[in-house]
C-alpha positions as CSV (number, residue, x, y, z in Angstrom):
1,M,-18.0,4.1,15.7
2,G,-15.1,2.1,16.4
3,N,-11.6,2.8,17.3
4,G,-10.6,3.8,13.9
5,G,-13.4,5.9,12.5
6,P,-16.3,4.9,9.7
7,G,-15.5,1.6,7.6
8,S,-12.6,0.8,10.2
9,D,-12.2,-2.8,10.9
10,G,-11.2,-1.9,14.5
11,Q,-7.4,-2.3,14.2
12,T,-5.3,0.4,15.5
13,L,-2.5,2.6,13.5
14,A,0.9,1.6,13.9
15,S,3.0,3.2,16.7
16,S,6.3,1.5,17.1
17,P,9.2,2.4,15.1
18,A,9.3,-0.9,13.8
19,D,5.6,-1.2,12.8
20,K,6.1,2.5,11.1
21,K,9.0,1.3,9.0
22,K,7.0,-1.9,7.9
23,A,3.7,0.5,7.3
24,A,6.1,2.7,5.1
25,K,7.8,-0.2,3.1
26,Y,4.6,-1.4,2.2
27,L,3.2,1.9,0.7
28,E,6.1,2.4,-1.2
29,E,6.9,-1.1,-2.8
30,E,3.2,-2.6,-2.9
31,L,0.6,0.2,-2.8
32,L,2.2,3.2,-5.0
33,P,3.3,1.1,-7.6
34,H,-0.1,-0.3,-8.0
35,T,-1.7,3.0,-7.6
36,K,0.7,4.5,-10.1
37,S,-0.1,1.6,-12.7
38,A,-4.0,2.2,-12.4
39,G,-3.5,5.7,-12.9
40,N,-1.7,5.5,-16.0
41,M,-4.1,2.6,-17.7
42,A,-7.0,5.4,-16.9
43,A,-4.9,8.2,-18.8
44,G,-4.6,6.0,-21.7
45,G,-0.7,5.2,-20.9
46,G,-1.7,1.3,-20.4
47,A,-3.3,-0.3,-23.4
48,V,-4.6,-3.9,-22.9
49,K,-3.7,-5.7,-26.1
50,P,-6.0,-9.0,-26.7
51,P,-4.0,-12.1,-27.5
52,F,-3.3,-13.1,-31.1
53,I,-5.5,-15.6,-32.4
54,G,-4.5,-15.7,-35.7
55,P,-4.9,-14.2,-39.3
56,V,-7.5,-11.3,-39.8
57,A,-9.6,-11.3,-42.9
58,G,-9.3,-8.0,-44.9
59,P,-12.4,-5.8,-45.8
60,V,-15.2,-7.4,-47.6
61,R,-15.4,-5.9,-51.1
């Protein structure tokens, strides 16, 4: 096993105050919003709509 445990790429965790602030900023501004969006889509809150192509024919009688 490497320094960071299973699946680690060998990088170490942030230890300086500046590195910790950068990591927290990334989590709050990038990771959390994307995670929330994915959760909303999974729960049905983010419907994907196909692009408008043209009029659709009515039912066949």
